[in-house]
VOPAGU-2260 file (C-alpha; in pm, 1 decimal, decimal comma):
REM VOPAGU-2260
SITE   aa  ch    i         X         Y         Z
SITE  MET   A    0   -2329,6   -1857,9    1194,0
SITE  GLN   A    1   -2329,6   -1478,1    1231,3
SITE  HIS   A    2   -2005,4   -1292,9    1160,4
SITE  THR   A    3   -1938,3    -938,5    1271,5
SITE  LEU   A    4   -1882,4    -711,6     975,0
SITE  PRO   A    5   -1535,9    -553,8     959,4
SITE  GLY   A    6   -1674,6    -207,4     887,0
SITE  ARG   A    7   -1996,4     -25,8     799,8
SITE  ASP   A    8   -2041,7    -186,2     455,8
SITE  LYS   A    9   -2308,5    -456,3     473,5
SITE  ARG   A   10   -2193,5    -586,9     133,4
SITE  ALA   A   11   -1842,5    -669,9     257,3
SITE  VAL   A   12   -1747,2   -1025,7     164,0
SITE  ARG   A   13   -1604,9   -1283,7     402,4
SITE  HIS   A   14   -1359,0   -1532,2     252,6
SITE  GLU   A   15   -1352,9   -1832,4     479,5
SITE  GLY   A   16   -1017,5   -1974,0     583,9
SITE  PRO   A   17    -929,7   -2343,9     568,3
SITE  LYS   A   18   -1086,5   -2578,3     823,4
SITE  GLY   A   19    -865,7   -2785,6    1046,2
SITE  SER   A   20    -691,3   -2810,7    1377,8
SITE  PRO   A   21    -650,0   -2484,3    1573,1
SITE  ARG   A   22    -295,3   -2592,4    1663,4
SITE  VAL   A   23     -43,0   -2759,3    1435,4
SITE  GLN   A   24     310,6   -2883,1    1484,3
SITE  ALA   A   25     523,6   -2735,4    1207,2
SITE  THR   A   26     807,7   -2493,1    1145,1
SITE  ALA   A   27     817,1   -2201,6     903,6
SITE  GLY   A   28    1061,4   -1939,8     785,9
SITE  VAL   A   29     931,9   -1601,1     674,1
SITE  VAL   A   30    1169,0   -1391,1     464,0
SITE  GLY   A   31    1086,9   -1021,2     493,5
SITE  GLY   A   32     958,5    -815,7     784,7
SITE  GLY   A   33     722,2    -580,8     606,3
SITE  ILE   A   34     343,0    -593,7     625,7
SITE  ALA   A   35     319,5    -914,7     420,5
SITE  GLY   A   36     583,7   -1093,1     628,0
SITE  ILE   A   37     432,9    -977,3     957,2
SITE  ALA   A   38      86,6   -1095,2     848,0
SITE  ALA   A   39     223,1   -1435,2     740,1
SITE  ALA   A   40     415,4   -1476,7    1065,9
SITE  VAL   A   41     111,2   -1380,6    1273,9
SITE  GLY   A   42    -116,0   -1612,9    1077,5
SITE  LEU   A   43     119,3   -1906,6    1125,0
SITE  ALA   A   44     229,2   -1845,0    1484,5
SITE  GLU   A   45    -128,6   -1804,2    1608,2
SITE  ARG   A   46    -185,9   -2165,0    1499,3
SITE  GLY   A   47     113,9   -2297,3    1689,2
SITE  VAL   A   48     368,9   -2295,5    1405,5
SITE  LYS   A   49     723,7   -2228,1    1521,6
SITE  VAL   A   50     819,9   -1929,5    1306,9
SITE  THR   A   51    1149,4   -1756,5    1236,0
SITE  LEU   A   52    1114,5   -1413,8    1074,6
SITE  PHE   A   53    1413,9   -1283,5     878,2
SITE  GLU   A   54    1447,7    -910,0     807,7
SITE  THR   A   55    1746,2    -741,8     642,9
SITE  GLY   A   56    1688,5    -408,7     815,7
SITE  ASP   A   57    1720,9    -335,2    1184,7
SITE  ARG   A   58    1344,9    -307,7    1244,7
SITE  LEU   A   59    1015,1    -430,9    1104,5
SITE  GLY   A   60     786,3    -235,9     874,0
SITE  GLY   A   61     944,8    -290,2     533,6
SITE  ARG   A   62     825,8     -24,7     291,9
SITE  VAL   A   63     614,3     137,2     565,1
SITE  ALA   A   64     903,7     167,4     807,6
SITE  ALA   A   65    1002,0     457,8    1029,7
SITE  TRP   A   66    1323,7     514,6    1222,4
SITE  PRO   A   67    1468,0     755,2    1480,8
SITE  LEU   A   68    1686,0    1056,5    1406,0
SITE  ASP   A   69    1865,9    1298,7    1636,3
SITE  ASP   A   70    1677,6    1498,0    1900,0
SITE  GLU   A   71    1389,7    1246,3    1913,5
SITE  ARG   A   72    1288,8    1328,5    1557,0
SITE  THR   A   73    1186,2    1048,3    1319,0
SITE  MET   A   74    1188,9     979,9     946,1
SITE  SER   A   75     979,7     742,1     737,2
SITE  ARG   A   76     925,8     627,6     381,3
SITE  GLY   A   77     641,6     872,4     333,7
SITE  PHE   A   78     275,9     922,3     406,3
SITE  HIS   A   79      48,0     615,5     397,7
SITE  ALA   A   80    -330,8     628,9     420,5
SITE  PHE   A   81    -500,3     356,1     624,1
SITE  PHE   A   82    -831,8     338,2     442,0
SITE  ARG   A   83   -1130,9     189,7     618,5
SITE  GLN   A   84   -1156,8     -67,3     337,7
SITE  TYR   A   85    -825,9    -216,4     451,0
SITE  TYR   A   86   -1008,4    -485,2     647,0
SITE  ASN   A   87    -725,1    -737,9     670,6
SITE  LEU   A   88    -454,0    -485,7     753,0
SITE  ARG   A   89    -672,8    -330,8    1019,8
SITE  ASN   A   90    -750,6    -675,9    1157,9
SITE  LEU   A   91    -375,5    -737,9    1181,9
SITE  LEU   A   92    -335,1    -414,1    1376,7
SITE  LYS   A   93    -617,3    -512,6    1611,0
SITE  ARG   A   94    -384,5    -778,2    1752,2
SITE  ILE   A   95    -204,5    -496,5    1934,7
SITE  ASP   A   96    -484,7    -238,8    1952,3
SITE  PRO   A   97    -834,9    -393,4    1945,4
SITE  GLU   A   98   -1003,8     -51,7    1924,3
SITE  LEU   A   99    -751,7      82,9    1670,9
SITE  SER   A  100    -706,4     380,0    1899,8
SITE  VAL   A  101    -368,3     462,6    1742,1
SITE  LEU   A  102    -542,3     546,0    1413,4
SITE  VAL   A  103    -687,0     895,2    1388,5
SITE  PRO   A  104    -914,3    1017,2    1109,6
SITE  ILE   A  105    -808,8    1266,4     845,6
SITE  GLU   A  106   -1133,1    1456,2     803,9
SITE  ASP   A  107   -1052,7    1574,3     453,7
SITE  TYR   A  108    -779,9    1553,9     194,5
SITE  PRO   A  109    -841,0    1813,1     -72,6
SITE  LEU   A  110    -693,2    1769,0    -418,7
SITE  GLN   A  111    -558,2    2086,6    -576,7
SITE  ARG   A  112    -441,9    2217,2    -914,6
SITE  PRO   A  113    -241,2    2536,6    -979,4
SITE  ASP   A  114    -538,2    2698,0   -1157,6
SITE  GLY   A  115    -727,1    2702,0    -827,2
SITE  MET   A  116    -945,2    2402,5    -908,4
SITE  LYS   A  117    -993,2    2197,2    -592,9
SITE  ASP   A  118   -1194,3    1889,7    -501,4
SITE  SER   A  119   -1277,5    1747,5    -160,5
SITE  PHE   A  120   -1406,7    1418,0     -29,5
SITE  THR   A  121   -1538,7    1535,4     302,0
SITE  GLY   A  122   -1912,2    1529,0     360,9
SITE  LEU   A  123   -1985,0    1284,5      79,0
SITE  ASN   A  124   -2249,9    1019,6     128,0
SITE  PRO   A  125   -2032,7     706,2     163,9
SITE  ASN   A  126   -2291,1     476,2       3,0
SITE  PRO   A  127   -2250,8     397,9    -367,2
SITE  PRO   A  128   -2375,6     509,5    -613,3
SITE  TRP   A  129   -2476,4     823,3    -423,4
SITE  SER   A  130   -2114,9     893,2    -332,5
SITE  VAL   A  131   -1999,6     927,4    -693,6
SITE  MET   A  132   -2316,4    1112,9    -797,3
SITE  GLN   A  133   -2271,3    1365,4    -516,8
SITE  PHE   A  134   -1902,6    1405,2    -599,4
SITE  VAL   A  135   -1976,3    1476,6    -966,6
SITE  LEU   A  136   -2255,2    1721,2    -886,5
SITE  ARG   A  137   -2046,4    1932,5    -651,9
SITE  SER   A  138   -1710,2    1908,9    -831,5
SITE  PRO   A  139   -1617,8    2233,0   -1010,7
SITE  ALA   A  140   -1459,6    2021,9   -1283,9
SITE  PHE   A  141   -1797,6    1900,9   -1407,9
SITE  THR   A  142   -2013,7    2150,0   -1591,1
SITE  PRO   A  143   -2300,3    2085,1   -1836,0
SITE  LYS   A  144   -2053,4    2154,1   -2117,0
SITE  THR   A  145   -1788,6    1909,2   -1994,5
SITE  PHE   A  146   -2032,5    1645,8   -1873,0
SITE  VAL   A  147   -2183,7    1584,6   -2218,7
SITE  LYS   A  148   -1837,8    1483,8   -2343,8
SITE  VAL   A  149   -1803,4    1201,2   -2090,8
SITE  ASN   A  150   -1804,0     852,8   -2241,9
SITE  VAL   A  151   -2096,6     717,0   -2037,8
SITE  PRO   A  152   -2057,8     351,2   -2146,6
SITE  ALA   A  153   -1692,7     361,3   -2036,7
SITE  ALA   A  154   -1791,5     522,5   -1706,2
SITE  LEU   A  155   -2048,8     249,5   -1647,4
SITE  GLU   A  156   -1771,2      -8,4   -1682,0
SITE  LEU   A  157   -1657,6     108,7   -1339,0
SITE  MET   A  158   -1982,3     -29,0   -1197,0
SITE  ARG   A  159   -1975,8    -358,8   -1389,6
SITE  VAL   A  160   -1658,4    -498,8   -1241,8
SITE  ARG   A  161   -1630,4    -858,8   -1132,6
SITE  PHE   A  162   -1324,7   -1003,5    -965,6
SITE  PRO   A  163   -1092,9   -1158,2   -1055,6
SITE  GLU   A  164   -1216,0   -1141,3   -1416,3
SITE  THR   A  165   -1183,7    -762,5   -1435,6
SITE  TYR   A  166    -807,0    -779,9   -1392,0
SITE  SER   A  167    -775,9    -997,7   -1703,6
SITE  LYS   A  168   -1045,5    -818,0   -1902,3
SITE  TYR   A  169    -837,8    -501,2   -1926,7
SITE  ASP   A  170    -510,2    -675,9   -2002,8
SITE  GLY   A  171    -321,6    -466,9   -2257,3
SITE  GLU   A  172    -487,3    -135,9   -2164,6
SITE  SER   A  173    -303,9     121,8   -1957,1
SITE  ALA   A  174    -461,8     338,8   -1692,5
SITE  ALA   A  175    -388,4     642,6   -1910,4
SITE  ALA   A  176    -563,5     483,6   -2209,5
SITE  PHE   A  177    -868,8     405,1   -1999,4
SITE  LEU   A  178    -876,5     761,0   -1867,4
SITE  ASP   A  179    -860,0     881,9   -2227,9
SITE  ARG   A  180   -1159,6     662,0   -2311,0
SITE  LEU   A  181   -1356,2     806,8   -2019,0
SITE  ARG   A  182   -1322,0    1158,3   -2165,7
SITE  PHE   A  183   -1360,0    1316,2   -1823,9
SITE  PRO   A  184   -1280,5    1690,1   -1815,2
SITE  ASP   A  185    -908,4    1751,2   -1768,2
SITE  ALA   A  186    -948,4    1892,4   -1419,3
SITE  ALA   A  187   -1153,7    1592,5   -1303,0
SITE  ARG   A  188    -906,3    1353,9   -1460,3
SITE  ASP   A  189    -616,9    1522,3   -1284,6
SITE  LEU   A  190    -783,0    1553,3    -946,7
SITE  ALA   A  191   -1013,1    1257,3    -903,7
SITE  LEU   A  192    -842,0    1000,9   -1124,1
SITE  GLU   A  193    -476,5    1055,5   -1206,2
SITE  VAL   A  194    -384,8    1151,7    -849,2
SITE  PHE   A  195    -500,0     808,5    -738,1
SITE  ALA   A  196    -328,3     632,0   -1027,1
SITE  ARG   A  197       4,6     789,3    -930,2
SITE  SER   A  198     -37,9     666,5    -573,3
SITE  PHE   A  199      71,7     330,7    -712,4
SITE  PHE   A  200     417,2     488,8    -767,4
SITE  ALA   A  201     374,8     486,3   -1143,1
SITE  ASP   A  202     295,1     702,6   -1438,4
SITE  PRO   A  203     -59,1     615,4   -1558,3
SITE  SER   A  204      76,1     528,7   -1903,7
SITE  GLU   A  205     279,8     246,1   -1747,2
SITE  PHE   A  206      11,5     126,2   -1507,1
SITE  ALA   A  207    -257,1    -137,2   -1565,0
SITE  ALA   A  208    -612,7     -20,1   -1630,7
SITE  GLY   A  209    -745,0    -325,7   -1446,0
SITE  GLU   A  210    -565,2    -214,6   -1129,7
SITE  LEU   A  211    -696,3     140,5   -1165,1
SITE  ILE   A  212   -1053,0      19,3   -1213,3
SITE  ALA   A  213   -1020,7    -215,4    -915,8
SITE  MET   A  214    -899,9      79,5    -710,4
SITE  PHE   A  215   -1204,5     290,7    -798,2
SITE  HIS   A  216   -1429,7       0,4    -709,8
SITE  THR   A  217   -1250,8     -55,0    -379,4
SITE  TYR   A  218   -1228,8     303,6    -262,4
SITE  PHE   A  219   -1517,7     483,1    -424,2
SITE  ILE   A  220   -1775,9     310,3    -640,7
SITE  GLY   A  221   -1809,0     -36,4    -489,8
SITE  SER   A  222   -1762,2      19,2    -117,3
SITE  ALA   A  223   -1972,3     195,4     144,6
SITE  GLU   A  224   -1673,5     266,9     370,5
SITE  GLY   A  225   -1623,2     607,0     211,5
SITE  LEU   A  226   -1310,0     776,6      82,6
SITE  LEU   A  227   -1181,6     923,6     405,6
SITE  PHE   A  228    -901,7     744,7     587,5
SITE  ASP   A  229    -706,5     721,0     911,3
SITE  VAL   A  230    -338,4     768,0     992,1
SITE  PRO   A  231    -125,3     656,0    1289,0
SITE  ASN   A  232    -104,3     909,6    1571,0
SITE  ASP   A  233     274,3     873,8    1590,0
SITE  ASP   A  234     553,3     727,4    1379,6
SITE  TYR   A  235     491,3     383,9    1227,9
SITE  ASP   A  236     756,0     205,6    1429,0
SITE  ALA   A  237     645,9     339,2    1767,3
SITE  VAL   A  238     275,3     262,2    1739,2
SITE  LEU   A  239     256,5     -23,1    1485,3
SITE  TRP   A  240     561,1    -233,7    1409,3
SITE  ALA   A  241     744,5    -236,9    1743,8
SITE  PRO   A  242     425,1    -346,0    1927,0
SITE  LEU   A  243     361,2    -610,2    1659,9
SITE  ALA   A  244     718,3    -734,9    1705,7
SITE  ASP   A  245     644,8    -774,2    2077,2
SITE  TYR   A  246     322,4    -957,1    1992,2
SITE  LEU   A  247     510,6   -1196,9    1764,4
SITE  ARG   A  248     773,1   -1267,6    2027,3
SITE  GLY   A  249     490,9   -1342,0    2270,0
SITE  LEU   A  250     374,4   -1609,3    2024,8
SITE  GLY   A  251     723,2   -1762,5    2026,3
SITE  VAL   A  252     839,4   -1612,5    1695,6
SITE  GLU   A  253    1214,0   -1565,3    1660,4
SITE  ILE   A  254    1272,8   -1229,2    1490,3
SITE  ARG   A  255    1614,2   -1202,2    1326,0
SITE  THR   A  256    1661,7    -843,3    1213,9
SITE  GLY   A  257    1983,0    -737,4    1044,1
SITE  THR   A  258    1987,4   -1075,5     871,4
SITE  THR   A  259    2021,1   -1121,0     495,6
SITE  VAL   A  260    1894,0   -1447,7     352,7
SITE  ASP   A  261    2137,2   -1580,5      91,6
SITE  SER   A  262    1900,7   -1824,0     -75,8
SITE  VAL   A  263    1589,1   -2037,3     -39,8
SITE  GLU   A  264    1606,5   -2404,1    -138,1
SITE  PRO   A  265    1273,6   -2583,1    -193,7
SITE  GLY   A  266    1283,2   -2955,3    -119,9
SITE  ASP   A  267    1057,4   -3258,3    -116,5
SITE  ASP   A  268     980,0   -3230,7     253,7
SITE  GLY   A  269     991,7   -2856,3     310,2
SITE  ALA   A  270    1241,2   -2583,4     224,5
SITE  ALA   A  271    1570,6   -2448,1     352,4
SITE  VAL   A  272    1664,7   -2087,5     421,4
SITE  VAL   A  273    2037,4   -2028,4     383,8
SITE  VAL   A  274    2194,7   -1756,6     603,6
SITE  ASP   A  275    2572,2   -1705,2     609,0
SITE  GLY   A  276    2617,2   -2044,8     447,4
SITE  VAL   A  277    2407,2   -2222,5     711,8
SITE  ARG   A  278    2103,9   -2419,3     589,2
SITE  LEU   A  279    1802,8   -2384,2     817,7
SITE  HIS   A  280    1530,1   -2635,5     734,3
SITE  TYR   A  281    1159,5   -2553,9     770,7
SITE  ASP   A  282     837,2   -2731,8     685,2
SITE  GLY   A  283     736,1   -2424,0     488,0
SITE  VAL   A  284     875,0   -2087,2     379,3
SITE  VAL   A  285     702,0   -1762,0     289,9
SITE  ILE   A  286     902,6   -1521,6      73,6
SITE  ALA   A  287     768,1   -1177,4     160,8
SITE  ALA   A  288    1070,6    -970,8      60,8
SITE  ASP   A  289    1051,6    -659,3    -154,8
SITE  PRO   A  290    1007,3    -730,0    -528,7
SITE  ARG   A  291    1372,9    -697,7    -629,6
SITE  ARG   A  292    1501,6    -916,6    -345,5
SITE  ALA   A  293    1227,1   -1174,4    -404,5
SITE  ARG   A  294    1321,9   -1197,3    -772,4
SITE  ALA   A  295    1685,0   -1257,8    -679,6
SITE  LEU   A  296    1599,5   -1529,0    -428,0
SITE  LEU   A  297    1363,6   -1710,3    -665,8
SITE  ALA   A  298    1600,4   -1688,3    -962,9
SITE  ASP   A  299    1849,8   -1905,6    -774,3
SITE  THR   A  300    1606,1   -2186,5    -697,1
SITE  ASP   A  301    1563,7   -2505,7    -897,4
SITE  LEU   A  302    1194,4   -2435,9    -955,2
SITE  PRO   A  303    1074,7   -2470,1   -1318,7
SITE  GLU   A  304    1242,4   -2228,2   -1557,5
SITE  GLN   A  305     917,7   -2105,5   -1715,4
SITE  TRP   A  306     782,3   -2006,9   -1374,3
SITE  ARG   A  307    1109,8   -1837,6   -1279,2
SITE  ARG   A  308    1084,4   -1638,2   -1603,4
SITE  GLN   A  309     742,7   -1511,4   -1495,5
SITE  VAL   A  310     894,9   -1394,5   -1169,4
SITE  ALA   A  311    1187,7   -1232,8   -1352,0
SITE  ASP   A  312     945,8   -1044,8   -1580,7
SITE  THR   A  313     803,3    -845,3   -1290,2
SITE  VAL   A  314     952,9    -498,9   -1262,3
SITE  ASN   A  315     993,1    -220,8   -1010,5
SITE  ALA   A  316     818,8     113,4   -1028,0
SITE  PRO   A  317    1014,6     434,9   -1092,0
SITE  PRO   A  318    1197,8     588,2    -796,4
SITE  PHE   A  319    1008,7     790,0    -538,1
SITE  VAL   A  320    1135,0    1077,1    -326,5
SITE  VAL   A  321    1035,5    1181,9      24,4
SITE  VAL   A  322    1155,0    1514,2     166,6
SITE  ARG   A  323    1082,8    1593,8     530,7
SITE  LEU   A  324    1142,3    1953,0     640,3
SITE  TRP   A  325    1153,0    2089,8     992,6
SITE  LEU   A  326    1073,1    2460,2     942,8
SITE  ASP   A  327    1140,6    2748,4    1177,6
SITE  ARG   A  328     783,0    2874,6    1154,7
SITE  LEU   A  329     433,5    2733,2    1130,8
SITE  VAL   A  330     239,3    2688,4     811,0
SITE  ASN   A  331     -94,9    2865,6     805,4
SITE  ALA   A  332    -345,9    2723,3    1051,4
SITE  ASP   A  333    -598,4    2642,2     779,0
SITE  ARG   A  334    -362,6    2413,5     587,7
SITE  PRO   A  335    -495,6    2055,7     569,5
SITE  ALA   A  336    -308,8    1767,0     727,2
SITE  PHE   A  337    -278,3    1610,1     381,9
SITE  LEU   A  338    -308,6    1774,0      41,0
SITE  GLY   A  339    -302,1    1589,0    -289,8
SITE  THR   A  340    -164,8    1790,0    -580,6
SITE  SER   A  341    -164,0    1773,3    -958,9
SITE  GLY   A  342      19,6    2006,3   -1194,2
SITE  TYR   A  343     289,5    2102,0    -944,4
SITE  GLY   A  344     583,1    1937,8   -1118,1
SITE  PRO   A  345     694,0    1621,8    -938,4
SITE  LEU   A  346     501,8    1708,4    -619,1
SITE  ASP   A  347     219,5    1460,8    -554,5
SITE  ASN   A  348     125,2    1551,6    -198,4
SITE  VAL   A  349     210,7    1758,4     106,2
SITE  SER   A  350     163,0    1645,5     466,7
SITE  VAL   A  351     171,7    1867,0     775,3
SITE  LEU   A  352     285,9    1608,0    1027,2
SITE  GLU   A  353     221,3    1793,3    1351,7
SITE  ARG   A  354    -146,9    1770,5    1266,8
SITE  PHE   A  355    -146,7    1398,5    1351,0
SITE  GLU   A  356     196,8    1263,6    1461,0
SITE  ALA   A  357     270,8    1305,1    1832,0
SITE  GLY   A  358     646,8    1328,7    1781,6
SITE  ALA   A  359     612,5    1599,2    1517,3
SITE  ALA   A  360     361,0    1782,5    1736,7
SITE  ARG   A  361     611,4    1785,2    2026,0
SITE  TRP   A  362     885,8    1922,6    1802,4
SITE  SER   A  363     646,6    2184,6    1663,3
SITE  LYS   A  364     543,2    2297,5    2010,2
SITE  GLU   A  365     899,5    2315,5    2139,5
SITE  ASN   A  366    1043,3    2491,4    1834,2
SITE  GLY   A  367     752,5    2693,9    1700,3
SITE  GLY   A  368     773,5    2547,0    1350,8
SITE  SER   A  369     602,2    2296,3    1127,5
SITE  VAL   A  370     714,3    1952,6    1012,8
SITE  VAL   A  371     623,3    1925,2     646,0
SITE  GLU   A  372     665,6    1622,8     421,3
SITE  LEU   A  373     677,8    1629,7      40,9
SITE  HIS   A  374     632,0    1319,7    -173,2
SITE  ALA   A  375     706,3    1250,5    -540,7
SITE  TYR   A  376     561,1     914,0    -640,5
SITE  ALA   A  377     718,3     857,3    -982,3
SITE  ALA   A  378    1045,6    1046,6   -1020,5
SITE  PRO   A  379    1274,4    1024,5   -1327,3
SITE  ASP   A  380    1448,4     690,0   -1366,7
SITE  ASP   A  381    1795,6     824,5   -1284,8
SITE  THR   A  382    1684,9     976,2    -952,6
SITE  ALA   A  383    1789,6     666,9    -755,4
SITE  SER   A  384    2128,2     631,8    -927,2
SITE  SER   A  385    2240,1     993,7    -959,9
SITE  SER   A  386    2284,9    1229,7    -665,7
SITE  GLU   A  387    2261,3    1525,0    -905,8
SITE  ALA   A  388    1927,0    1402,0   -1039,0
SITE  ALA   A  389    1800,4    1342,5    -685,1
SITE  ASP   A  390    1910,4    1690,6    -576,6
SITE  ALA   A  391    1724,2    1838,0    -873,5
SITE  VAL   A  392    1400,8    1661,7    -774,5
SITE  VAL   A  393    1438,7    1774,4    -412,4
SITE  ALA   A  394    1487,8    2134,6    -526,8
SITE  GLN   A  395    1179,2    2109,8    -749,0
SITE  LEU   A  396     972,5    1969,2    -463,6
SITE  GLU   A  397    1068,2    2254,1    -234,4
SITE  ASP   A  398     999,2    2512,2    -506,0
SITE  GLU   A  399     653,4    2361,3    -557,0
SITE  LEU   A  400     590,7    2371,9    -181,9
SITE  TYR   A  401     636,1    2750,0    -201,8
SITE  ARG   A  402     362,9    2762,2    -467,5
SITE  VAL   A  403     127,4    2541,9    -267,0
SITE  PHE   A  404     196,7    2699,6      73,7
SITE  PRO   A  405     338,4    3046,6     -10,5
SITE  GLU   A  406     405,3    3123,2     357,4
SITE  THR   A  407     686,9    2863,7     354,4
SITE  ARG   A  408     894,5    3063,5     104,2
SITE  ASP   A  409    1053,6    3271,5     378,3
SITE  ALA   A  410    1076,4    2988,8     630,9
SITE  GLY   A  411    1415,2    2859,8     737,3
SITE  VAL   A  412    1485,8    2487,3     719,9
SITE  VAL   A  413    1609,5    2370,4    1060,4
SITE  HIS   A  414    1647,4    2008,4     948,8
SITE  ARG   A  415    1604,3    1833,9     615,5
SITE  GLU   A  416    1584,2    1459,8     554,9
SITE  VAL   A  417    1567,4    1309,3     206,1
SITE  LEU   A  418    1482,9     954,2     107,0
SITE  VAL   A  419    1514,0     818,0    -248,2
SITE  GLU   A  420    1412,6     457,8    -314,1
SITE  ASP   A  421    1310,6     243,7    -610,9
SITE  ASP   A  422    1187,8     -73,9    -442,4
SITE  CYS   A  423     813,6     -54,7    -510,5
SITE  THR   A  424     634,0    -271,8    -761,3
SITE  LEU   A  425     485,9    -173,6   -1095,3
SITE  ILE   A  426     172,1    -348,0   -1219,2
SITE  ARG   A  427     210,7    -302,8   -1592,3
SITE  PRO   A  428     -75,2    -292,7   -1846,1
SITE  THR   A  429       4,0    -641,7   -1977,1
SITE  GLY   A  430      68,0    -978,6   -1822,6
SITE  TRP   A  431    -173,2    -993,8   -1527,7
SITE  ASP   A  432    -243,3   -1364,7   -1583,5
SITE  GLN   A  433     128,9   -1435,3   -1597,0
SITE  ARG   A  434     210,7   -1260,9   -1268,4
SITE  PRO   A  435     337,7   -1490,1    -992,7
SITE  THR   A  436      67,9   -1598,9    -751,5
SITE  ILE   A  437      91,0   -1679,8    -381,9
SITE  SER   A  438     129,7   -2048,2    -469,2
SITE  THR   A  439     454,7   -2157,4    -633,9
SITE  PRO   A  440     553,5   -2485,1    -804,9
SITE  SER   A  441     677,2   -2597,5    -462,0
SITE  PRO   A  442     396,9   -2667,3    -211,6
SITE  SER   A  443     638,5   -2568,6      66,8
SITE  VAL   A  444     714,8   -2219,0     -66,1
SITE  LYS   A  445     463,2   -1933,8     -80,6
SITE  LEU   A  446     491,1   -1572,4    -193,3
SITE  ALA   A  447     340,8   -1263,8     -30,2
SITE  GLY   A  448     354,0    -892,6     -97,7
SITE  ASP   A  449     184,4    -618,9    -294,1
SITE  TRP   A  450     373,6    -732,6    -606,5
SITE  VAL   A  451     210,8   -1076,0    -597,2
SITE  ARG   A  452    -106,1   -1146,2    -794,1
SITE  CYS   A  453    -416,7   -1170,9    -578,7
SITE  ASP   A  454    -765,1   -1233,1    -716,8
SITE  TYR   A  455    -932,1   -1008,9    -459,4
SITE  PRO   A  456    -992,8    -634,7    -512,4
SITE  VAL   A  457    -710,4    -527,0    -281,4
SITE  ALA   A  458    -405,8    -310,1    -338,8
SITE  LEU   A  459     -99,7    -154,8    -177,4
SITE  MET   A  460     -78,9    -216,8     200,1
SITE  GLU   A  461    -401,1    -418,6     197,3
SITE  ARG   A  462    -270,7    -649,4     -75,3
SITE  ALA   A  463      44,8    -701,0     129,6
SITE  ALA   A  464    -151,3    -795,5     442,2
SITE  THR   A  465    -402,1   -1008,2     248,6
SITE  THR   A  466    -138,8   -1208,7      59,4
SITE  GLY   A  467      52,1   -1260,9     383,8
SITE  PHE   A  468    -251,6   -1416,0     548,6
SITE  ILE   A  469    -333,8   -1622,3     237,2
SITE  ALA   A  470      23,6   -1755,7     226,4
SITE  ALA   A  471     -12,9   -1860,0     589,7
SITE  ASN   A  472    -352,3   -2017,0     512,9
SITE  GLU   A  473    -212,6   -2221,1     225,9
SITE  LEU   A  474      64,7   -2362,7     442,6
SITE  LEU   A  475    -178,9   -2428,7     728,8
SITE  ALA   A  476    -412,9   -2612,6     492,2
SITE  ARG   A  477    -121,0   -2832,9     385,0
SITE  TRP   A  478     -68,2   -2922,3     751,0
SITE  ASN   A  479    -442,2   -2969,9     817,5
SITE  GLY   A  480    -446,9   -2652,2    1023,8
SITE  GLN   A  481    -723,7   -2401,4    1069,8
SITE  GLY   A  482    -677,4   -2086,8     862,1
SITE  HIS   A  483    -788,0   -1728,0     905,2
SITE  ASP   A  484   -1099,5   -1569,5     755,0
SITE  LEU   A  485   -1038,9   -1268,1     533,7
SITE  TRP   A  486   -1264,9    -983,5     424,2
SITE  THR   A  487   -1286,2    -770,5     111,4
SITE  VAL   A  488   -1510,9    -508,9     -38,9
SITE  PRO   A  489   -1779,5    -658,8    -271,1
SITE  MET   A  490   -1638,0    -882,6    -540,1
SITE  ARG   A  491   -1865,1    -732,8    -807,0
SITE  GLY   A  492   -1990,2    -389,2    -900,6
SITE  LEU   A  493   -2340,3    -254,8    -851,2
SITE  LEU   A  494   -2431,0    -319,3   -1217,3
SITE  ALA   A  495   -2242,7    -646,2   -1260,1
SITE  GLY   A  496   -2544,0    -867,2   -1187,2
SITE  ARG   A  497   -2521,6   -1218,7   -1058,1
SITE  ARG   A  498   -2368,2   -1510,7   -1238,3
């Protein structure tokens, strides 16, 4: 049977869903309305399961949410890149937009250091290994003098990956330690490597090497989708999550926003979700809450203590900060829509939102100014608990913006919105094999989210969507229902060979 590839990569791998009935009679509760919860609810409801989706906030989207402000402005939790390797997330979005017309390409995202060193991913051959060879040859960071210092055997490890074994192979090694072993020139490490490591909301010294290596395989060395990405053409809620909420309701899903789940109680014949002291029984439950809330819910269950300890051992990443500025003048016309930075204090990237968001473009046209967003991925630990510490990071971010875009120094700030959160997950260098999986000791309770262990080479939003669909598949298989096929980039590197 022929299957249409999800992208341009002919080596993409299809993971077949469970066989069974296309319609099942069952009930399910899904706790959490982020990407993982939405994917789980869609996967279940499309097979006839009567689903109730519980979300604490007043709208869906979770850690990729957006919300309205005054004067038709919006705020979000920061820039997110929708890479073309995100097969399962993009397939989820095709439920509301089969052509993915709401996603627009970012033609380039340069990476910049204060010394003027800059790298770009535009125009690269997307096919490995030519992509990495072309990048190295044209990068100003690589010279004959610096190239001879590179640890070639370590670099070749990036092409010998095999999943899921690679995740365990590097257990105990941090991303920073692996980067040290590579001995790439400092500029290349900062631009092409560490910038990506920090996109996991963590300092590389606290982040797992196996995750970093999987990321390079997924985005650069093992996939022919290329390193460019797309972004929504308006705020996340307007073009993604609100339409998906309508789609879910059309499938009969009851969406209960503004609802906090008190506890989840696994039982012999299903599981109960307790809300305001009321026990609601379901044949199955998917816990797709953020990592901290999921830990709290699972700690109160009567599941085996050793397993609950594994859940409790997961930790959150450092706080992150998003600053959105509505300026009274435009940034220079040649500024990119998205700029990655290294060496600018806490500043990790700058987005010029009117370049791609319709709402920001309207504000820009009406007011003659730019809407600029600043993001710090791994702020000091006290940033989330101390307003003084948060204010200091915000001030640093704005000072660094003046260095990156000097024309903003004299701009007035018409509006400023600041978001500080610490609810992302941290994949630490040790303990991959002990991380909670989608399956739990209760066959009626499944986990989903980017904090949950998944054997596929997926991360961030794609791991959330993938684990959501897998959680749905596991419940459907239990009820003899037909599951959903999933896709990933190749499960092994170009030099891994066959088993």
